Each structure stands twice: as C-alpha cells, then as structure tokens.
C-alpha positions as CSV (number, residue, x, y, z in Angstrom):
1,M,-14.7,-2.7,-47.5
2,D,-12.9,-4.0,-50.6
3,L,-10.3,-1.7,-52.2
4,L,-8.8,-4.2,-54.8
5,N,-8.8,-2.7,-58.3
6,E,-10.2,0.6,-57.0
7,Q,-8.9,3.7,-58.8
8,V,-6.9,6.3,-56.9
9,T,-5.1,9.5,-57.8
10,H,-1.7,10.7,-56.5
11,K,-0.4,14.3,-56.7
12,S,2.9,13.1,-58.2
13,F,2.3,9.7,-59.7
14,G,-1.1,10.4,-61.3
15,T,-3.9,7.8,-61.6
16,G,-3.4,4.2,-60.3
17,S,-5.1,1.0,-59.2
18,V,-5.0,-0.7,-55.9
19,V,-3.5,-4.2,-56.3
20,A,-3.0,-5.2,-52.6
21,Y,-3.6,-4.0,-49.1
22,D,-3.7,-5.1,-45.5
23,D,-4.0,-3.4,-42.0
24,A,-0.6,-1.8,-42.5
25,Y,0.1,-1.1,-46.1
26,V,-1.6,-0.4,-49.5
27,E,0.1,-1.2,-52.8
28,V,-0.9,0.8,-55.9
29,R,0.1,0.2,-59.6
30,F,0.8,3.5,-61.4
31,A,2.0,3.9,-65.0
32,L,5.6,4.2,-63.7
33,G,5.4,1.1,-61.5
34,L,4.3,-0.2,-58.1
35,K,4.3,2.0,-55.1
36,R,3.7,1.1,-51.4
37,F,2.1,3.4,-48.8
38,V,1.2,3.3,-45.1
39,F,-2.5,2.3,-44.8
40,P,-4.8,4.1,-44.1
41,D,-2.7,7.2,-43.3
42,V,-1.9,7.9,-47.0
43,F,-5.5,8.5,-47.9
44,G,-6.6,12.1,-47.8
45,T,-3.1,13.4,-47.8
46,H,-1.3,11.8,-50.9
47,L,-3.9,9.4,-52.2
48,T,-7.5,10.0,-53.1
49,L,-10.0,7.4,-53.9
50,V,-12.0,8.1,-57.0
51,D,-15.1,6.4,-55.5
52,P,-16.6,9.0,-53.1
53,K,-18.4,6.3,-51.1
54,L,-15.2,4.4,-50.4
55,A,-13.4,7.6,-49.7
56,K,-16.0,8.4,-47.0
57,E,-15.5,4.9,-45.5
58,I,-11.8,5.3,-45.4
59,A,-12.2,8.7,-43.7
60,S,-14.3,7.0,-41.1
61,V,-11.7,4.3,-40.5
62,Q,-9.0,7.0,-40.2
63,Q,-11.1,8.9,-37.6
64,K,-11.6,5.8,-35.6
65,I,-7.8,5.0,-35.7
66,E,-7.0,8.6,-34.7
67,R,-9.3,8.4,-31.7
68,E,-7.7,5.2,-30.6
69,R,-4.2,6.7,-31.0
70,Q,-5.3,9.7,-28.9
71,K,-6.7,7.4,-26.3
72,E,-3.5,5.4,-26.2
73,A,-1.4,8.6,-26.1
74,A,-3.5,9.8,-23.1
75,R,-3.1,6.4,-21.4
76,L,0.7,6.5,-21.9
77,E,0.9,10.1,-20.6
78,E,-1.2,9.1,-17.5
79,Q,1.1,6.1,-17.0
80,R,4.2,8.3,-17.3
81,A,2.7,10.7,-14.8
82,E,1.9,7.9,-12.3
83,E,5.4,6.5,-12.7
84,A,6.9,9.9,-12.1
85,E,4.7,10.4,-9.0
86,Q,5.6,6.9,-7.7
87,R,9.3,7.7,-8.2
88,R,8.8,11.0,-6.3
89,L,7.2,9.1,-3.4
90,E,10.0,6.5,-3.4
91,L,12.6,9.2,-3.3
92,E,10.7,11.0,-0.5
93,R,10.4,7.7,1.4
94,E,14.1,7.0,0.9
95,E,15.0,10.4,2.3
96,L,12.7,9.9,5.3
97,L,14.3,6.5,6.0
98,K,17.8,8.1,5.8
99,S,16.9,11.1,8.0
100,H,14.7,9.2,10.5
101,K,15.4,10.0,14.2
102,L,14.4,7.2,16.5
103,S,11.6,8.1,18.9
104,P,11.4,6.2,22.2
105,V,7.6,6.1,21.9
106,S,7.1,5.0,18.3
107,Q,4.9,1.9,18.8
108,V,1.1,1.9,18.7
109,A,-1.5,-0.1,20.6
110,F,-5.0,-0.6,19.1
111,W,-8.3,-1.5,20.7
112,C,-10.0,-4.0,18.4
113,D,-13.3,-5.8,18.7
114,E,-13.5,-9.5,17.8
115,A,-14.6,-9.0,14.2
116,E,-11.7,-6.7,13.5
117,Q,-9.2,-8.9,15.2
118,E,-10.0,-11.6,12.6
119,K,-9.7,-9.2,9.8
120,V,-6.4,-7.8,11.1
121,F,-4.7,-11.2,11.3
122,S,-6.3,-12.7,8.1
123,E,-5.6,-9.7,5.9
124,G,-2.4,-8.4,7.6
125,V,-3.5,-4.8,7.8
126,I,-5.1,-2.4,10.3
127,F,-7.0,0.8,9.8
128,T,-6.1,3.8,11.9
129,G,-9.6,5.1,12.1
130,L,-11.1,8.5,11.1
131,R,-10.5,11.9,12.8
132,K,-13.3,12.9,15.0
133,S,-12.8,16.7,14.9
134,G,-10.8,19.6,13.5
135,A,-10.2,20.8,10.0
136,H,-9.5,17.3,8.8
137,K,-12.5,15.6,10.4
138,G,-13.5,12.5,8.6
139,S,-10.1,11.9,7.1
140,P,-7.9,8.9,8.2
141,N,-5.7,9.3,11.2
142,R,-2.0,9.6,10.2
143,L,0.3,8.0,12.8
144,V,3.4,10.0,12.0
145,R,5.6,8.4,14.6
146,L,5.4,5.0,13.0
147,H,8.4,3.9,11.0
148,Q,10.6,0.9,10.2
149,N,11.1,0.2,13.9
150,S,7.4,0.3,14.8
151,C,5.0,-2.4,16.0
152,C,1.2,-2.5,16.1
153,L,-0.1,-4.1,19.3
154,I,-3.6,-5.5,19.1
155,T,-5.5,-5.4,22.4
156,A,-9.1,-6.2,23.5
157,R,-11.4,-6.6,26.4
158,E,-15.0,-7.9,26.7
159,P,-17.8,-5.3,27.3
160,D,-18.5,-6.7,30.7
161,Q,-14.8,-6.7,31.8
162,S,-13.0,-4.0,33.7
163,E,-10.2,-2.1,31.9
164,E,-7.5,-3.9,33.9
165,D,-8.5,-7.1,32.2
166,R,-7.5,-5.8,28.8
167,R,-5.6,-8.5,27.0
168,I,-2.9,-8.5,24.3
169,I,-4.2,-10.5,21.3
170,G,-1.1,-10.2,19.1
171,L,1.2,-7.8,17.3
172,F,3.1,-7.2,14.1
173,M,5.9,-5.0,12.8
174,V,4.8,-2.5,10.2
175,G,5.4,-3.5,6.6
176,E,8.7,-3.2,5.0
177,G,9.2,0.4,3.7
178,F,6.3,1.8,5.7
179,V,6.6,5.4,6.7
180,G,3.8,6.9,8.9
181,K,4.2,10.4,7.5
182,L,3.4,9.2,4.0
183,C,0.4,7.0,4.9
184,E,-2.6,8.9,3.6
185,D,-5.2,6.2,3.4
186,G,-4.9,5.1,7.1
187,Y,-4.1,1.5,6.4
188,I,-1.0,0.0,8.1
189,P,0.3,-3.2,6.4
190,A,1.9,-5.9,8.5
191,H,5.4,-7.1,8.0
192,S,5.7,-10.1,5.8
193,K,7.5,-12.1,8.5
194,Y,7.3,-10.5,12.0
195,R,3.7,-11.0,13.1
196,L,2.3,-13.1,16.0
197,R,-1.2,-14.0,17.2
198,L,-1.6,-15.3,20.7
199,T,-3.9,-18.2,21.6
200,E,-6.7,-17.4,24.0
201,E,-4.9,-19.1,26.8
202,E,-1.7,-17.1,26.1
203,S,-3.7,-13.9,25.8
204,E,-5.2,-14.3,29.2
205,K,-1.6,-14.3,30.7
206,L,-0.6,-11.2,28.8
207,L,-2.4,-8.2,30.2
208,F,-1.9,-4.8,28.6
209,W,-1.7,-2.8,31.8
210,N,1.2,-4.8,33.1
211,Y,3.3,-2.8,30.6
212,Y,1.5,0.5,29.9
213,Q,1.4,3.5,32.2
214,N,0.2,7.0,31.7
215,E,3.1,9.4,32.3
216,R,0.9,11.9,34.2
217,Y,-1.2,9.3,36.1
218,P,1.0,6.1,36.3
219,N,-1.4,4.2,38.6
220,N,-4.5,4.8,36.4
221,M,-5.9,2.1,34.2
222,T,-8.2,4.1,31.9
223,W,-8.3,3.9,28.1
224,N,-11.0,6.6,27.7
225,S,-11.8,7.4,24.0
226,G,-10.0,6.6,20.8
227,R,-9.0,3.3,19.2
228,H,-5.2,3.7,19.5
229,R,-2.5,5.2,21.6
230,Y,1.3,5.5,21.2
231,F,3.4,3.0,23.2
232,A,7.0,3.0,24.4
233,N,9.6,1.0,22.6
234,V,10.9,-0.6,25.7
235,W,7.4,-1.7,26.8
236,L,6.9,-3.5,23.4
237,A,10.3,-5.2,23.9
238,Q,9.1,-6.4,27.3
239,I,5.9,-7.8,25.8
240,L,7.9,-9.7,23.1
241,Q,10.2,-11.1,25.8
242,D,7.2,-12.4,27.7
243,I,5.6,-13.8,24.5
244,L,8.9,-15.7,23.9
245,A,8.5,-17.3,27.3
246,L,4.9,-18.2,26.5
247,K,5.9,-19.7,23.1
248,E,8.6,-21.9,24.6
249,G,8.3,-25.4,23.2
250,S,5.8,-24.4,20.5
251,T,6.2,-24.2,16.7
252,E,6.3,-20.4,17.0
253,Q,9.2,-20.2,19.5
254,E,11.8,-19.6,16.8
255,L,9.8,-16.8,15.2
256,A,9.2,-15.2,18.6
257,Q,12.9,-15.3,19.3
258,E,13.8,-13.8,15.9
259,F,11.0,-11.2,16.3
260,L,12.4,-10.1,19.7
261,E,15.9,-9.8,18.3
262,H,14.8,-7.9,15.2
263,F,12.7,-5.5,17.2
264,C,15.5,-4.8,19.7
265,H,18.0,-4.3,16.9
266,M,15.7,-1.8,15.1
267,N,15.1,0.1,18.3
268,R,18.6,0.0,19.7
269,L,17.7,-2.0,22.8
270,Q,19.8,-4.6,24.5
271,I,17.7,-7.7,25.4
272,G,19.8,-8.4,28.5
273,E,19.2,-4.8,29.8
274,L,15.5,-4.6,29.5
275,P,13.8,-3.6,32.8
276,K,11.0,-5.5,34.3
277,P,7.5,-4.4,33.3
278,N,6.3,-1.5,35.5
279,G,2.8,-0.7,34.1
280,A,-0.1,0.4,36.2
281,L,-1.2,-3.2,36.9
282,A,2.3,-4.3,37.7
283,R,2.7,-1.4,40.1
284,E,-0.6,-2.3,41.8
285,S,0.5,-5.9,42.3
286,A,4.0,-4.9,43.7
C-alpha cells in the first residue's frame, strides 16, 4: 500500500497531500504547512483518504492493529492476574511458615518400585499418589503435615521378599519453601542440597522396620495398602545417624553429617540425645 502523494481531507486543515509516512507517523502537506499525525490511528477520525479503495485498506490495517492491541491487553491483564495470585500464594506461604507448629510426626515414608526409584532420584521429585475414595477420589493426596522440617524416605522390597526385608533406598528433605497444605498437584520437590541415595550394599544394612513401629501394634511388620505413611521425626534422625555411619570414609560423609545436623536443627532434636532405634524389627531382635 503506497500513500505517497495521496489526497486527504482534514476537518480543520482542509485538503492535503501525503508527503511521508512510516509505521508510526504520517506527514501531510496542507495549504497552511506540514502536519504530522499518528499512523494509522488518525485515519477515520481526523483524516480521510479521498481514494475509497485506499481508505478501505487503511481501515483493514486499523482493525488488525486493534485486534492485536486487544490481544496484548488481554495478555497483560492475564499476566497481572497471575502475578497477583502468585503474590497471594507467597503471602499465604509466608504466613504458614511463620505460624507453623512443629509436629513430632511430620516425615513421610514412601513405597516405590524400581522404576519410580530411578525417577525420584534423577528428577528430584515424588508424587503422593491419587485418593482412592471419598468426595475427592482421583485427586492427588495432600500430605498436610509436611513442612520445612520434613523428609521423604524412599523404601522398597522385592515381590518375593517378606515385609521385614523392606529396605531404605534413600531420602531427601522437601524443597525450600515447600508447604504441604498448599501442594495441590501432589508433587513433592526435593531440597537442592539435602538428598542422599544409598548403594545397594548400604541399603541392605538399613531396614525400614528397625525404626518404624505401629503405635497400636508395635510388634507388627505390615505395610498393608497405600504408597506412603507418616513417620516420626526422631525415627528419621536415627536413620540419618546410621546413614552417617555407613557413609564414613566415603565422598558423601560430609553431606551426610550436614544433613543430620540440618535435620535435627529443623526438628529441634539433639543428636547426642537420640534414643536407639526401637522399631518392630529391632524389638524382635532384642
């Protein structure tokens, strides 16, 4: 579309001729001199092209620009809404962090198969699973006890093994800023630093039931259904202490030491005052 030398009319300046234009401005020579206008907004309001065909083309350009402006305005409005919602969630998270009351049972143990174990440690995230019944059946489980002080313990056993052979595969603190009450998608991220995976040899020496005990049936070693269960803070500290012993002399010894100290600090536990493991398997061996 070429507008050079095209005739236009203006309500105040009369008839003129286009002498220059670009994507932002159009310059018109009138009898009283040169005038500059915003392009193409001025057409249809203050300027009118004498050529009806060109006037129609300009109108089409204006409509396209208006659609793009509306689209951009909608995008910015959506962005502002998302930012406002993000800020609301951040404020809610900050409030929950400030008002959090430490629970003595705010750790969680997961039963993971071999394929999931690889995914958990390679991607640094674990899924809580879906609810099996109730009004929210099919939606992700929300582990509301999990907080800044929480660890996810990964356990496993082979199909042909008895439950007492359940091994501890590894563990990780939840991600920085994680609040279980606000986790709607069921994915728990791992802490950027505090995560450990045991070797197969180490795992064989760290049996889950040496630490865990059912409050009602302390001598029973049954997992029953479900992929996770809450776990006492002190039991997790005992596990970290035993992992430190297993990691002695290895490249992960320092991390294991820092992990234990960080966990005990977050859970207000004194390392020197930790009791010996007294899970169902330990009681059976005593």
